[in-house]
C-alpha angles and dihedrals in degrees: 000000000000108000126219117260109285094231091057094058098052130081122243090259092062095111091052090047092054094045091053091051089052091050093048095052094040087055090054092046091051091049100044107018124228094328133115089268089049086059088052096256122138091233148332094266095060090043092055093045089058089051092051091053092046087056089056084081086090142273106332096180111125091012127116106243123190122191118207114208089019097171111187095344102261093145087061089052088052094050091049094048092051091048094243104159097208122151094242130195130164141200136190138181089230119084089199091056092048091051091050090049093051092048092052093043112029111197096020111118109249119156140171107253142154106209090197096058138052129013118344110270123222117290125245135200094245131018119196136184126186124188100343091111096049103079115059094168111194097337125119118262092241093052092048092047089052089052091048095048093046090052091050092050090048094047089054091049091053097050132082098194108019152288140257129201142154136224137185109259122233089216092098138110097220131044137198114214097229098049126089115233113196128197105239093210091054091048091050090051092047092052094045091051097043109027105030139265099290099092132138123193119193120196095156106102129087101262128090093253145063139231129223131204120198118191122197096206115351137351117266122245112258118263114267115258 
């Protein structure tokens, strides 16, 4: 399951793509503050449902969990509220988001980091990403897909146990121009070809998206209820 180098998978415009994503989310943060809407979600209820589904990956208690695109740290709030004793850390491309997360959660490790660039950071048991792949802005489908696939490869390279992420589904009857709609069958095939055979795809919750779990060796037992 050794991924190709992240730089090789991205187009030459990757840096501009990432800068535009940072600008987009920082504008939402400035407009709405460190809230669900400030993370560009419709509301807190849909944000929390995504977190619930991400946690379907398995029992995260006692695991080191790193969130890519952590925003203002709302997933950490969710884990704490649910009593999930994970060793959490978060990173984001946006310095403003990292500052907001640190202000909300003093002492929790949040840092500005581009996992696709620079020296390899430490590895974690589980790497998660919620919402980062949804908003492609003005970028071409091919460029955004290359970014998404490079991120998935890198997330797998940085985990010991597995990863979880979500994407908008193309099984919809209405589309918004700046969103990225992914074919779930194509994504399942991509993961099976590049990350290994231990893949779960969930398309069973009431949002226009799906969530993927990739395991490096064996699926985790579900969290106790």
